ROKOLDREN-942467 format. One line per field, with one value per residue (C-alpha): residue number from 1; x, y, z; residue in three letters. Coordinates in steps of 0.001 Angstrom, whole numbers. Example, Ala and Ser with C-alpha at 12.3 -4.5 7.8 and 13.67 -1.06 7.14 Angstrom:
num: [1; 2] $
X: [12300; 13670] $
Y: [-4500; -1060] $
Z: [7800; 7140] $
residuo: [Ala; Ser] $
END
This chain:
num: [1; 2; 3; 4; 5; 6; 7; 8; 9; 10; 11; 12; 13; 14; 15; 16; 17; 18; 19; 20; 21; 22; 23; 24; 25; 26; 27; 28; 29; 30; 31; 32; 33; 34; 35; 36; 37; 38; 39; 40; 41; 42; 43; 44; 45; 46; 47; 48; 49; 50; 51; 52; 53; 54; 55; 56; 57; 58; 59; 60; 61; 62; 63; 64; 65; 66; 67; 68; 69; 70; 71; 72; 73; 74; 75; 76; 77; 78; 79; 80; 81; 82; 83; 84; 85; 86; 87; 88; 89; 90; 91; 92; 93; 94; 95; 96; 97; 98; 99; 100; 101; 102; 103; 104; 105; 106; 107; 108; 109; 110; 111; 112; 113; 114; 115; 116; 117; 118; 119; 120; 121; 122; 123; 124; 125; 126; 127; 128; 129; 130; 131; 132; 133; 134] $
X: [96273; 95896; 92234; 92678; 92418; 95561; 94894; 95867; 98025; 96551; 98881; 98153; 99443; 98574; 99710; 96703; 98732; 100519; 96781; 95658; 98756; 98256; 94482; 95115; 97911; 95237; 92580; 94992; 96029; 92460; 91627; 94771; 94109; 90444; 91610; 93333; 90840; 92024; 90519; 90993; 88892; 87723; 86209; 83491; 81494; 77973; 75797; 72580; 69219; 67755; 70663; 70868; 74344; 74540; 77567; 79191; 79264; 82699; 83985; 82501; 84884; 82762; 84661; 83359; 84421; 82993; 82292; 85811; 87409; 88725; 88517; 87317; 87111; 84806; 86254; 89589; 90965; 92849; 95382; 95166; 98411; 96722; 93610; 95579; 97362; 94400; 92444; 95734; 95822; 91848; 92166; 95017; 93094; 89363; 89749; 85964; 86460; 83941; 84566; 81600; 82553; 79785; 80280; 78987; 77454; 79368; 82796; 85112; 84935; 88884; 88994; 86330; 88208; 91355; 89906; 88323; 91566; 93747; 90863; 91465; 95265; 94761; 92761; 89695; 86971; 83927; 83147; 80415; 79954; 76843; 75957; 74642; 73009; 71496] $
Y: [107073; 107552; 108091; 108577; 105976; 105435; 106554; 104277; 105361; 104234; 103210; 103347; 100069; 101663; 105515; 107154; 110183; 108060; 106420; 110041; 110751; 107555; 107975; 111536; 110139; 107719; 110332; 112344; 109043; 108335; 112091; 112122; 108609; 109525; 112349; 109985; 108934; 105417; 104652; 100464; 100724; 102279; 105413; 106113; 109231; 108033; 110359; 111636; 109718; 112551; 113655; 112854; 113324; 113481; 112147; 112423; 109105; 109871; 110289; 106827; 103569; 100374; 97544; 94230; 91304; 87977; 85001; 83804; 87426; 88138; 91908; 93442; 96666; 95962; 92691; 93133; 91173; 93385; 92623; 94850; 97034; 97271; 98628; 100902; 102208; 102747; 104817; 106946; 107726; 108122; 110676; 112329; 112868; 113699; 114840; 114146; 110218; 108215; 104271; 101851; 98585; 95748; 92829; 89346; 88157; 84752; 86623; 85852; 88636; 89139; 89790; 92452; 94191; 94068; 95785; 98423; 98872; 99416; 101858; 103639; 103690; 105484; 108360; 108277; 110511; 109187; 105397; 103435; 99550; 97478; 93752; 91600; 88411; 88220] $
Z: [172948; 169453; 168537; 164704; 162469; 160308; 156667; 154322; 151322; 147995; 145327; 141736; 140326; 136921; 136592; 135446; 134107; 131975; 130879; 129746; 127665; 125641; 125435; 124018; 121661; 120473; 120171; 117841; 115657; 114878; 113986; 111740; 110372; 109435; 106902; 104370; 101595; 100326; 97136; 96671; 93594; 90253; 90417; 88230; 87831; 86894; 85342; 86724; 85876; 83975; 82068; 78611; 76527; 72641; 71378; 68033; 66398; 64872; 68552; 69414; 69689; 69889; 72049; 72277; 74705; 73799; 75605; 75592; 76669; 73357; 72594; 69402; 67485; 64473; 63039; 64552; 67850; 70151; 72907; 75853; 74743; 71379; 72820; 74929; 71999; 69873; 72631; 73424; 69423; 69428; 72321; 70606; 67381; 69390; 72969; 73149; 72605; 74055; 74428; 74297; 75844; 75121; 77335; 76847; 80280; 79888; 79760; 82581; 84866; 85422; 81847; 82002; 85036; 82823; 80063; 82207; 83952; 80631; 79606; 83078; 82191; 78907; 80882; 78660; 80378; 78514; 79282; 78998; 79090; 79117; 79251; 76406; 76162; 79721] $
residuo: [Met; Asn; Leu; Arg; Pro; Lys; Arg; Arg; Thr; Val; Thr; Asp; Pro; Ile; Glu; Ser; Gly; Ser; Leu; Ser; Asp; Leu; Ala; Phe; Leu; Leu; Ile; Ile; Tyr; Phe; Ile; Val; Ile; Ala; Gly; Phe; Asn; Val; Asn; Leu; Gly; Tyr; Leu; Leu; Asn; Leu; Pro; Ser; Lys; Asp; Ser; Gln; Arg; Met; Val; Asn; Thr; Gln; Asp; Leu; Ile; Arg; Leu; Lys; Leu; Asn; Glu; Thr; Gly; Asp; Leu; Tyr; Leu; Gly; Asp; Glu; Val; Leu; Ser; Leu; Pro; Gly; Met; Glu; Thr; Thr; Leu; Lys; Glu; Gly; Ile; Gly; Arg; Arg; Pro; Asn; Leu; Thr; Val; Leu; Leu; Ser; Ile; Asn; Ser; Ala; Cys; Pro; Trp; Gln; Arg; Val; Val; Asp; Val; Ile; Gly; Ala; Ala; Gln; Arg; Thr; Gln; Val; Glu; Asn; Phe; Ser; Phe; Lys; Met; Glu; Asn; Leu] $
END
């Protein structure tokens, strides 16, 4: 007579060894991905609240965007390539060049983004903009 109960063999439908390997690989994957720095916008270095900066007026270029999106340097209308050329020439003559962009509040925003992107491509270090007619 057999008095010992039968032992059931437990079968694991999903092997836990491969699951732990998969979990380990996922952890490693997310640790590696977390280290990537993806910048999908404009990097603007904002000055501190209390800082004041003296700008020589000869090192200042004043650009103006009107309500229709026309870009002006003084009384002259500029295109984006013309603006880039002007800024590159200005940087060559004056390394401390500061660009001040005055934007009319009715100007189309895509035009503003295009002008700021063009200024960023010229690698101007000192760039400032302000809104007008609010």
